[in-house]
N, C-alpha and C positions, 0 to 999 in steps of 0.2 A: 660773803665768802663761804658760807656753809655748804653750798653746792659743789665747792672745790675740795672738800675734805678728803674724798678718796684719792684725788691726785696728790694732795699734800702728803698723805700717808705713804703713797708710793715713793715719793722722793725721800722721805725720812727713812724708810726701809732700805732704799737704794744707798743712802749715805752710809749706813752701818755696814752693808755688804761691800761697798767699794773701798772703805777706809784702808784695809790692808794692802790693796793693789793700786789704787789711784787716789792719792791724797787730794789731787785737784778736783776730781769729780765728787769725792766725799764732801769737800768744803762747799762746792757749788750746790750740790743737791740739798744740803742742810739749809742753805739760805733761800733757795728756790721754794722750798716747802712753806716758807712764810711770806712769799711775795705774790700778791694777787695778780699783778699784770703778767708775770711769767707763768703762773699756774693757769691763767686764762689761755695763754698761748699753748701750753702743754695739753690743754683740754681738747685741742684739735685731734689728739691721739686718743682712740678709744681706751677706756679705763683698763680693759683687760689685755691691752697690747703693749704693756711695759712702757708707759709714757716717759719715764725718766730716761731710759736708754735711748728712746727715739729722739727726744728733744736734744739731749746732749750730743748724740751722733749727728743730728741735722745741723746743729750749730758748728760742730767741728768740720763737717763737710763744707759748709758755707765759708768757714775760715780758711780752708784749703784754697778756696777761690779768691780769698782776700788776705793773703799772707802778710801784706803790708800793714794791716790793722794792728793797733797797739795790743789788742787781746792776744795776739799770737805769742807775745812774750811770756805767757803763762803756760803754753802748750809744749810739752816735750816732743810732740809730733812735728813741731815747726821750729824749734830752737834747741840748741845743744845745752843751753843754760837757762832753764825756765825760772821765772820769778816765784816767790813763795806762794803756795796755794791760798793761804788765808786772805791774801790781798786781791784775789782775782775777781770777786763777785761784782763790784761796781762796773768794771769794764765788760764783764760778761753780760750784765743786765743791759747796758747801753747797746752793745752789739746785737744781742738777740732781739731787742725791741725795735732797733733801727732796721733790722733785716727781716722783720716779721712777715712782710708781704712775700718775700722769697721763701721763707721757711714754711709757711702754712701748707702749700701744696705737698711739700715733702712729708710733713707731719701727718697729713691725711692719707698719703699713698704708701709710705714705707713702713716696714716692720722690722723687728730684730731677728731677721733670718741670718744670724751669724754663722759662718762656716769656719771651723777651727781645724786646720789640717793636722795639728798635733794629735787629734783624737784617733787618727789612723793607727798610731802606735798601740792603742788599746785594742782596736778592732782586728789587727793583723793576726794574732794567734787564733782568734775565732774563725776567721776566713780560712786559716790553715787547717783547722779541725774539720770544717765543712768540706774542704777540698780532698781530704783523706777519703771521704765517702764516694765522691764522684767529681770528675772534671770534664769539661771546663765549667767555670762558674758563669752564670747569668745574673748579674747584679741588678737589684732593684732597690734604690734608696728611697725611703719615705721621709719627707721633710728635707729635701736635698739642698735647698738654697741654690748655690751655683754649681753643685755637684763635685766639689773638690775631693771629697772622700772616695768618689767613684774611680779615681786614678791611684788608689792606694798601692797598686802593684808596680808603680813607676817611681817609688820612693826608696830611700835607704833607711835602715833602722838600727839603732844602737841601744841595746838593753844592758850594757855593762857586762857583768860576769855571766848574765843569762844568755848572751850571744849577740851576733850581728847578722843582718840579712839586708841585701840591697839589690835593686835592679841595676844593671850595668849603666854607668854614666848618669845615675840619678842626680838631679839638681838639688835635692833636699835630703838631708840626713836628720831624722827625728831621733832625739835622745830621750829615753824614757827610763826613769829609775824603776827598778824591778825588784820584786820579792817573790819567793816561791818558785816551784818547778814549771816555769812558763814553757809550754810546748811549742817552741818556734818551729815552723815547717823547715824542711831541709832545703827547699827552694821556694821561690815565689809562686803562689797559686796561679793557674792559667785562667784568664778572664776572656770570655768570648763576646759578651755584650754588656753594656752599661746604660741603665735607664734611671732617671731621677724623677720623683713625684713631689710636687710642692704646689701649694695654693698659688703662689706667685714666685716661680723660680727666677733666679738671677742669671744673667748671661755673662760669663767670664770675659767674653769678647766685647761687651758693651762698656764703654768708658764710664757711663753714669752708674751702672750697676757695680762695676769694680770700685768706683769711688765710694759708693755707699758701704760696701763691705769693708773698705779701709777705714771709713769714718766710724764704723761700729767698734773698732778696736780702741781701747782707752789710751789716752795720750802717752802714758808712761810705758806702754807695752811695745817697745821698739822691736824686740825680737819677733813678736807675733806679726808685726807689719812686714818685716823682712820675709818671714815664711809665707805670708799671704801673697806677696808679690810673686814669689817663685811658684807658688801653688796655682795662681791664676794663669800663669804662662803654661804650666803643665796641663791644666784642664783645657785650655784652648787647643792644645795639641791632641789631647785624648778625645775631644768632641763628644762627650756623652749626650745621649738624647734626654731632654728635659721636657716633662709633660705637666702643663699647668692644670690646676683644679683640685677638687677634693680627692685625696688619695683613695678613700673608701669607694669612690665612684669610678675613678680612672683605672684602678688596679686591674680589673678584669680584662679590659681592652688591651692594656699593656701586656698582660700575661698571655693573651691569645696570640700576640705577635712574636713571642720569644721563640727562637729556634728549638726544635724538639729534643736535641741532644743536650746532655749536660745537666747540671744541678742549678736550680733556681735558689738564689740566696737573697732574701729580703732582709734589709737591715735599716736600722734607724738609730740616730744618736741625738739624744735630747730633743726628740720630736714628738713621739706619740704620747708622751706624758702630758703634752699640752692639748691633746685632742679631747673634745667632749666625750663623755663615756659612750654615748650612742655611736658616735663616729668611729671610735676605737673598736667597738664591737662589730660594726659593719666591715671595717678593714680586716679584722681577724677572721671573720666569716668568709670574706673573699679569698683570703690566703688558704683557709681550710678547703674551700671549694677547688682551688687549683691543685691542692695536695691530693685530691682524689684521683687526679689524672697523671701526676708526675711528682718526683721527689722535690720537696720544698723544705728549706731550712731557713730559720729566722734568727737574726742576731740583734739583740737589744742592748744598747748602752744608754741607760737612763738613770735619772736620780732615784735613789731608793732611801738615801740617808741624808742627814742635814749637811754633812761636809763632803760626801763623796758619792760615787755612782756605782751601779752594779752592771757587770757584763754577763749576759745570759745567751745561751744557745738553745733553740727549740727546734725539734723535728716535728713538722706538722703531718697530719694524716692519721691513719688508723692506729699506728703505734706511736702516737704523739708523746714526747717527753721533753721536759725543760731541765736544762743543766745550768746551775749557777756557777759560772767560771771564775769570776774575779771581782775585786773591788778596784776602783780607779779614781783618779782625780778628774773633776769635771772637764778639764781641758787636756787631759791625757799626759800630764807631766810625770805621773807615777802609776804603776800597775802592781797590784798584789794578787797573785794567783792563789785561789782558795780551793779549786777543784782537785780531786785526787790525781 
């Protein structure tokens, strides 16, 4: 079992991280870390592709198709009164191994390209600051998954005392705890085009892709599932253009097709931090090349700290400058504005 040590470690780390949010996944991950048969199954996922997330999501997706199975009794995504997490492992092991033939293709093909629409509440003030410079905006999202965040302007936002903003008839209102002088725009920025870049983008209109995005949400996170369902419908209506492939390679072609008017805003949320250093450098070089011909701003919402993320706004080109705007929760539940 020595060849499985890296996979076992990934499950142990996952168990610690999941404990405050998903007692079920924390309990399962701790037991999987010591089970050779399940680790062998999880080894279908590349070690650097978050095998714990992928295995647990694949099992949940399969369980969505088999809700009559006894294992469903432990999943808050399938029952209103789930059984105690500590007793789930024997049924989980039975189900996962019995369904191994169906799970293996999923484990080989799928990745944790989660799309969390709540992150739009962190991004909105940065989009507003960019729009002050020039409108309309041409959005290019790097690591877009299904492109849910590309429809940020069709949502409503509630920042408590900091203010409210919303598109007329918005089907989703995102509530975000806020601190500091958040510069909410007076109105929603105008968006002229929406393009998403991803190695393997997901199609909000594809039932299999929508099911995978739902399966990536941990069982206890009922509110996230409700938001996702509404966000998928919204994205299907917005119909962003999604481009598969290495963003560092596809960016130039996408940029060449953008309309000549307006401001290009490249943004990424928990995406380029996962890029290899060389790929990240190539992407930034491609953005700088575009900035020699037209205004380009980049918004980054990425991990910078152990418990939270940083929101940054950068103007590319000859007068390049980086502004650290705020600190935020990884899923956008709170925003602390730190810029003057």
